[in-house]
Structure formats: structure tokens, C-alpha cells
C-alpha positions in Angstrom: 128.9 150.8 102.3 129.1 151.2 98.3 129.6 155.0 97.9 130.5 158.1 100.4 128.3 161.3 99.8 131.8 163.7 100.0 133.2 163.2 96.5 133.6 166.4 95.0 132.8 168.2 98.0 135.7 170.9 99.2 138.2 170.4 102.4 138.4 173.1 104.7 140.1 172.0 107.7 138.9 173.9 110.9 141.3 172.4 113.7 143.7 169.9 114.0 143.9 169.7 117.9 142.9 168.0 119.8 141.0 166.1 117.1 140.6 166.9 113.2 138.0 168.6 111.9 137.6 168.9 108.5 134.5 171.1 107.1 133.2 169.4 103.6 130.9 171.1 100.9 130.6 174.4 102.7 129.3 172.5 106.0 127.2 169.8 103.9 129.4 167.1 106.3 132.2 167.2 108.5 134.7 164.7 108.8 136.3 164.3 112.0 139.6 162.2 113.2 141.3 161.3 116.3 143.4 158.3 115.8 146.4 156.9 112.9 146.5 158.9 109.8 148.8 158.4 106.8 149.2 161.3 104.3 150.7 160.3 100.5 151.8 162.8 97.9 154.4 163.2 95.5 156.1 164.7 97.5 155.2 164.3 101.5 154.7 160.9 103.6 154.0 161.4 106.8 152.1 159.4 109.2 151.1 159.6 113.2 149.6 158.2 115.8 147.4 161.4 116.1 146.2 164.1 113.1 148.3 166.9 115.2 151.4 164.7 115.0 151.7 165.7 111.3 149.2 168.9 111.3 151.6 170.4 108.2 151.6 167.9 106.1 147.6 167.4 106.9 147.3 171.1 106.0 149.1 170.8 102.7 147.8 168.2 101.4 144.2 168.7 101.6 143.0 171.8 102.5 141.1 173.7 100.1 141.4 170.9 97.7 138.4 169.0 96.5 137.8 165.4 97.4 138.5 163.0 94.1 137.4 159.8 95.7 136.3 158.4 99.0 136.6 154.3 100.3 136.1 152.3 103.1 138.1 149.1 103.5 137.3 146.1 105.3 139.4 146.7 108.0 137.6 150.3 108.8 140.7 152.2 107.1 139.0 155.9 105.2 140.9 156.7 102.1 140.3 160.4 100.8 142.0 161.2 97.4 142.1 164.9 96.7 143.7 166.4 93.4 147.3 166.1 92.2 147.3 162.4 93.6 147.1 163.2 97.3 145.8 160.4 99.7 145.2 160.1 103.1 144.1 157.2 105.1 142.5 157.8 108.5 143.1 153.8 110.5 140.8 152.4 112.9 141.9 151.9 116.7 141.3 148.7 118.4 140.0 150.8 121.6 138.6 153.7 120.4 136.3 155.5 117.6 139.4 156.6 115.0 137.1 158.9 112.6 133.7 159.5 111.5 131.3 161.9 108.8 128.1 163.4 109.5 126.4 165.1 107.5 123.5 167.7 108.0 120.8 165.6 106.1 121.3 162.6 108.5 124.3 160.6 107.3 126.4 159.2 109.7 129.1 157.0 109.5 131.7 155.7 112.5 134.2 153.7 112.5 134.0 151.5 115.8 136.5 150.1 118.4 138.6 147.6 116.0 137.2 148.8 112.8 133.5 148.1 112.5 131.1 150.6 111.4 127.6 152.1 112.4 126.2 153.5 109.7 122.9 156.2 109.7 121.2 156.7 106.1 120.0 160.3 105.6 116.3 161.4 107.1 113.8 160.9 104.5 112.1 164.0 103.1 108.8 164.4 103.3 
């Protein structure tokens, strides 16, 4: 996958438990995660086996911030950067789908168990 269509969109955390749900771009996309996550900023460094373990750090790091970069690594990790040198990494899980992004246009990418990806392109417009 070359580029994720979420760059430049505003993050709004909707819930953290039982899974992390982040609205991206006022409903254009949704980021969901339920596995290991790491947050790094100049003042925060936190990680947890599930997003609820580091809820305060996640909210402080990404809520109401614009995405400046988003990359998927070969191992299936999703790294999202937002303003002020903040990065959040969602790690793959050996047994479960750990994170996914869905769009209202039919775009979908899912991190499969073990870090593989399943991808769907947007529906063509007629």
C-alpha cells in the first residue's frame, strides 16, 4: 500500500474501551484498534497491550489533532504521526485482527492475524 488517504484529517477519539475508535475527517474514515499500541511524544512515552491501558496518553497525543503522516510497515504495524512530533504505532497481533481503517467510499485496510494486510479499494463512482 503506497499511501493512506487519512493524511491531513482531524482525529477525534470516540471511545477507547472495549476497542479504540477514532473518527477521521468528520466521518470520512474510521480507525479502530484493539491490540498493542505505543505513543511517543516529547513528553509522553507509553505502551500497552490494548488501547484502554494507555487511554490518557492516547487522548493527550491524538485527540483533535491533524494527521501529518501514516505508514504501514512490512510487519503490519500502522504508524500515525500528528502535529508536534507525536507518533502512535498500532502493532500487529499474532492471533487477532489488531487494527483497521474503513472509509465511507469503500476503502478498507485490515491488519490480519500475524501482520498480513487485507485491502479493499474505494468503490468506483459512476
